[in-house]
PyMOL commands that place a pseudoatom at each C-alpha (Angstrom):
pseudoatom trace, name=CA, resn=GLN, resi=1, chain=A, elem=C, hetatm=0, pos=[2.056, -6.722, -9.163]
pseudoatom trace, name=CA, resn=VAL, resi=2, chain=A, elem=C, hetatm=0, pos=[3.029, -3.055, -9.216]
pseudoatom trace, name=CA, resn=LEU, resi=3, chain=A, elem=C, hetatm=0, pos=[1.582, -0.330, -6.979]
pseudoatom trace, name=CA, resn=ASP, resi=4, chain=A, elem=C, hetatm=0, pos=[2.306, 3.392, -6.847]
pseudoatom trace, name=CA, resn=THR, resi=5, chain=A, elem=C, hetatm=0, pos=[4.054, 4.866, -3.811]
pseudoatom trace, name=CA, resn=LYS, resi=6, chain=A, elem=C, hetatm=0, pos=[5.449, 8.227, -2.875]
pseudoatom trace, name=CA, resn=ASP, resi=7, chain=A, elem=C, hetatm=0, pos=[7.705, 8.794, 0.117]
pseudoatom trace, name=CA, resn=LEU, resi=8, chain=A, elem=C, hetatm=0, pos=[6.625, 5.643, 1.943]
pseudoatom trace, name=CA, resn=GLN, resi=9, chain=A, elem=C, hetatm=0, pos=[8.779, 3.274, 3.956]
pseudoatom trace, name=CA, resn=VAL, resi=10, chain=A, elem=C, hetatm=0, pos=[7.595, -0.318, 3.438]
pseudoatom trace, name=CA, resn=PHE, resi=11, chain=A, elem=C, hetatm=0, pos=[8.498, -2.893, 6.083]
pseudoatom trace, name=CA, resn=LYS, resi=12, chain=A, elem=C, hetatm=0, pos=[6.622, -6.029, 5.040]
pseudoatom trace, name=CA, resn=VAL, resi=13, chain=A, elem=C, hetatm=0, pos=[4.228, -7.316, 2.376]
pseudoatom trace, name=CA, resn=THR, resi=14, chain=A, elem=C, hetatm=0, pos=[2.019, -10.387, 2.726]
pseudoatom trace, name=CA, resn=VAL, resi=15, chain=A, elem=C, hetatm=0, pos=[-0.300, -11.984, 0.178]
pseudoatom trace, name=CA, resn=ASN, resi=16, chain=A, elem=C, hetatm=0, pos=[-3.044, -14.187, 1.598]
pseudoatom trace, name=CA, resn=GLY, resi=17, chain=A, elem=C, hetatm=0, pos=[-1.024, -14.326, 4.816]
pseudoatom trace, name=CA, resn=GLN, resi=18, chain=A, elem=C, hetatm=0, pos=[2.218, -15.445, 3.134]
pseudoatom trace, name=CA, resn=ASP, resi=19, chain=A, elem=C, hetatm=0, pos=[5.332, -13.265, 3.097]
pseudoatom trace, name=CA, resn=ALA, resi=20, chain=A, elem=C, hetatm=0, pos=[5.940, -11.743, -0.324]
pseudoatom trace, name=CA, resn=LYS, resi=21, chain=A, elem=C, hetatm=0, pos=[9.128, -10.332, -1.791]
pseudoatom trace, name=CA, resn=PHE, resi=22, chain=A, elem=C, hetatm=0, pos=[8.996, -6.668, -2.754]
pseudoatom trace, name=CA, resn=ALA, resi=23, chain=A, elem=C, hetatm=0, pos=[11.285, -4.046, -4.206]
pseudoatom trace, name=CA, resn=PHE, resi=24, chain=A, elem=C, hetatm=0, pos=[11.072, -0.427, -5.219]
pseudoatom trace, name=CA, resn=GLY, resi=25, chain=A, elem=C, hetatm=0, pos=[11.551, 0.520, -8.854]
pseudoatom trace, name=CA, resn=GLU, resi=26, chain=A, elem=C, hetatm=0, pos=[13.190, 3.672, -10.124]
pseudoatom trace, name=CA, resn=LYS, resi=27, chain=A, elem=C, hetatm=0, pos=[11.966, 6.865, -8.457]
pseudoatom trace, name=CA, resn=HIS, resi=28, chain=A, elem=C, hetatm=0, pos=[10.277, 9.400, -10.730]
pseudoatom trace, name=CA, resn=SER, resi=29, chain=A, elem=C, hetatm=0, pos=[10.452, 13.107, -9.869]
pseudoatom trace, name=CA, resn=PHE, resi=30, chain=A, elem=C, hetatm=0, pos=[6.698, 13.732, -9.597]
pseudoatom trace, name=CA, resn=LYS, resi=31, chain=A, elem=C, hetatm=0, pos=[5.034, 10.354, -10.147]
pseudoatom trace, name=CA, resn=GLY, resi=32, chain=A, elem=C, hetatm=0, pos=[6.648, 8.623, -7.174]
pseudoatom trace, name=CA, resn=THR, resi=33, chain=A, elem=C, hetatm=0, pos=[8.185, 5.162, -6.956]
pseudoatom trace, name=CA, resn=PRO, resi=34, chain=A, elem=C, hetatm=0, pos=[6.696, 1.844, -8.123]
pseudoatom trace, name=CA, resn=LEU, resi=35, chain=A, elem=C, hetatm=0, pos=[6.423, -0.886, -5.476]
pseudoatom trace, name=CA, resn=GLU, resi=36, chain=A, elem=C, hetatm=0, pos=[6.942, -4.219, -7.232]
pseudoatom trace, name=CA, resn=ILE, resi=37, chain=A, elem=C, hetatm=0, pos=[5.452, -7.198, -5.378]
pseudoatom trace, name=CA, resn=THR, resi=38, chain=A, elem=C, hetatm=0, pos=[6.297, -10.802, -6.248]
pseudoatom trace, name=CA, resn=LEU, resi=39, chain=A, elem=C, hetatm=0, pos=[3.423, -13.118, -5.354]
pseudoatom trace, name=CA, resn=PRO, resi=40, chain=A, elem=C, hetatm=0, pos=[4.548, -16.102, -3.237]
pseudoatom trace, name=CA, resn=PHE, resi=41, chain=A, elem=C, hetatm=0, pos=[2.384, -18.471, -5.304]
pseudoatom trace, name=CA, resn=GLU, resi=42, chain=A, elem=C, hetatm=0, pos=[1.047, -18.923, -8.823]
pseudoatom trace, name=CA, resn=LEU, resi=43, chain=A, elem=C, hetatm=0, pos=[-2.153, -16.937, -9.336]
pseudoatom trace, name=CA, resn=ARG, resi=44, chain=A, elem=C, hetatm=0, pos=[-5.108, -18.909, -10.746]
pseudoatom trace, name=CA, resn=ARG, resi=45, chain=A, elem=C, hetatm=0, pos=[-7.760, -17.366, -12.958]
pseudoatom trace, name=CA, resn=GLY, resi=46, chain=A, elem=C, hetatm=0, pos=[-10.504, -15.883, -10.790]
pseudoatom trace, name=CA, resn=GLN, resi=47, chain=A, elem=C, hetatm=0, pos=[-8.490, -16.268, -7.587]
pseudoatom trace, name=CA, resn=GLU, resi=48, chain=A, elem=C, hetatm=0, pos=[-8.872, -13.461, -5.085]
pseudoatom trace, name=CA, resn=VAL, resi=49, chain=A, elem=C, hetatm=0, pos=[-5.893, -12.229, -3.095]
pseudoatom trace, name=CA, resn=ILE, resi=50, chain=A, elem=C, hetatm=0, pos=[-5.508, -9.999, -0.080]
pseudoatom trace, name=CA, resn=ILE, resi=51, chain=A, elem=C, hetatm=0, pos=[-2.342, -7.914, -0.130]
pseudoatom trace, name=CA, resn=GLU, resi=52, chain=A, elem=C, hetatm=0, pos=[-1.319, -6.415, 3.212]
pseudoatom trace, name=CA, resn=ILE, resi=53, chain=A, elem=C, hetatm=0, pos=[1.449, -3.823, 3.360]
pseudoatom trace, name=CA, resn=ALA, resi=54, chain=A, elem=C, hetatm=0, pos=[3.091, -2.665, 6.594]
pseudoatom trace, name=CA, resn=PHE, resi=55, chain=A, elem=C, hetatm=0, pos=[4.294, 0.857, 5.865]
pseudoatom trace, name=CA, resn=GLU, resi=56, chain=A, elem=C, hetatm=0, pos=[5.044, 4.234, 7.337]
pseudoatom trace, name=CA, resn=SER, resi=57, chain=A, elem=C, hetatm=0, pos=[4.161, 7.466, 5.605]
pseudoatom trace, name=CA, resn=SER, resi=58, chain=A, elem=C, hetatm=0, pos=[5.999, 10.748, 5.910]
pseudoatom trace, name=CA, resn=PRO, resi=59, chain=A, elem=C, hetatm=0, pos=[4.963, 14.398, 5.837]
pseudoatom trace, name=CA, resn=LYS, resi=60, chain=A, elem=C, hetatm=0, pos=[6.091, 14.412, 2.177]
pseudoatom trace, name=CA, resn=SER, resi=61, chain=A, elem=C, hetatm=0, pos=[3.621, 11.631, 1.252]
pseudoatom trace, name=CA, resn=SER, resi=62, chain=A, elem=C, hetatm=0, pos=[1.079, 13.273, -1.023]
pseudoatom trace, name=CA, resn=ALA, resi=63, chain=A, elem=C, hetatm=0, pos=[-2.672, 12.737, -1.332]
pseudoatom trace, name=CA, resn=LEU, resi=64, chain=A, elem=C, hetatm=0, pos=[-3.088, 10.746, 1.884]
pseudoatom trace, name=CA, resn=GLN, resi=65, chain=A, elem=C, hetatm=0, pos=[-6.198, 11.590, 3.862]
pseudoatom trace, name=CA, resn=TRP, resi=66, chain=A, elem=C, hetatm=0, pos=[-6.276, 10.576, 7.527]
pseudoatom trace, name=CA, resn=PHE, resi=67, chain=A, elem=C, hetatm=0, pos=[-9.607, 10.595, 9.356]
pseudoatom trace, name=CA, resn=THR, resi=68, chain=A, elem=C, hetatm=0, pos=[-9.820, 10.394, 13.133]
pseudoatom trace, name=CA, resn=PRO, resi=69, chain=A, elem=C, hetatm=0, pos=[-12.397, 7.952, 14.572]
pseudoatom trace, name=CA, resn=GLU, resi=70, chain=A, elem=C, hetatm=0, pos=[-14.698, 10.902, 15.239]
pseudoatom trace, name=CA, resn=GLN, resi=71, chain=A, elem=C, hetatm=0, pos=[-14.680, 11.791, 11.521]
pseudoatom trace, name=CA, resn=THR, resi=72, chain=A, elem=C, hetatm=0, pos=[-15.905, 8.339, 10.423]
pseudoatom trace, name=CA, resn=SER, resi=73, chain=A, elem=C, hetatm=0, pos=[-19.470, 7.040, 10.293]
pseudoatom trace, name=CA, resn=GLY, resi=74, chain=A, elem=C, hetatm=0, pos=[-18.842, 4.359, 12.949]
pseudoatom trace, name=CA, resn=LYS, resi=75, chain=A, elem=C, hetatm=0, pos=[-16.819, 6.703, 15.176]
pseudoatom trace, name=CA, resn=LYS, resi=76, chain=A, elem=C, hetatm=0, pos=[-14.673, 3.736, 16.376]
pseudoatom trace, name=CA, resn=HIS, resi=77, chain=A, elem=C, hetatm=0, pos=[-11.627, 3.455, 14.095]
pseudoatom trace, name=CA, resn=PRO, resi=78, chain=A, elem=C, hetatm=0, pos=[-9.379, 5.866, 12.188]
pseudoatom trace, name=CA, resn=PHE, resi=79, chain=A, elem=C, hetatm=0, pos=[-9.496, 5.695, 8.383]
pseudoatom trace, name=CA, resn=LEU, resi=80, chain=A, elem=C, hetatm=0, pos=[-6.876, 6.292, 5.680]
pseudoatom trace, name=CA, resn=PHE, resi=81, chain=A, elem=C, hetatm=0, pos=[-7.440, 6.633, 1.958]
pseudoatom trace, name=CA, resn=SER, resi=82, chain=A, elem=C, hetatm=0, pos=[-5.312, 7.705, -0.968]
pseudoatom trace, name=CA, resn=GLN, resi=83, chain=A, elem=C, hetatm=0, pos=[-6.176, 9.819, -3.990]
pseudoatom trace, name=CA, resn=CYS, resi=84, chain=A, elem=C, hetatm=0, pos=[-3.146, 8.488, -5.903]
pseudoatom trace, name=CA, resn=GLN, resi=85, chain=A, elem=C, hetatm=0, pos=[-4.606, 5.153, -6.975]
for i in range(1, 85): cmd.bond("trace and resi %d" % i, "trace and resi %d" % (i + 1))
show_as sticks, trace
zoom trace
C-alpha cells in the first residue's frame, strides 16, 4: 500500500491492530514522499482493513486543515483533513 506524504514524521503504522512495516520512498520536490506500507497479513478479496498511522506534521506540511472542537458540528473533538489525497 502506498500513501502520499509531505513533511510528516511517521512513528508507527498498524493494520487491523497489528504492527506493520513501513518505509518512505524517494522524495519528490513538489509531490512529496510516498509512504510504503507492508501489510502484516495476506489481504483477501473483499476484506476491509483499518490503517492507523501515528505521525507528526510540521509547519511545512501542505494542505492540512485543522479544526478546533468549536469549529466542528459536534463541538467536542478537533478534526483534521487533507486536500492531498
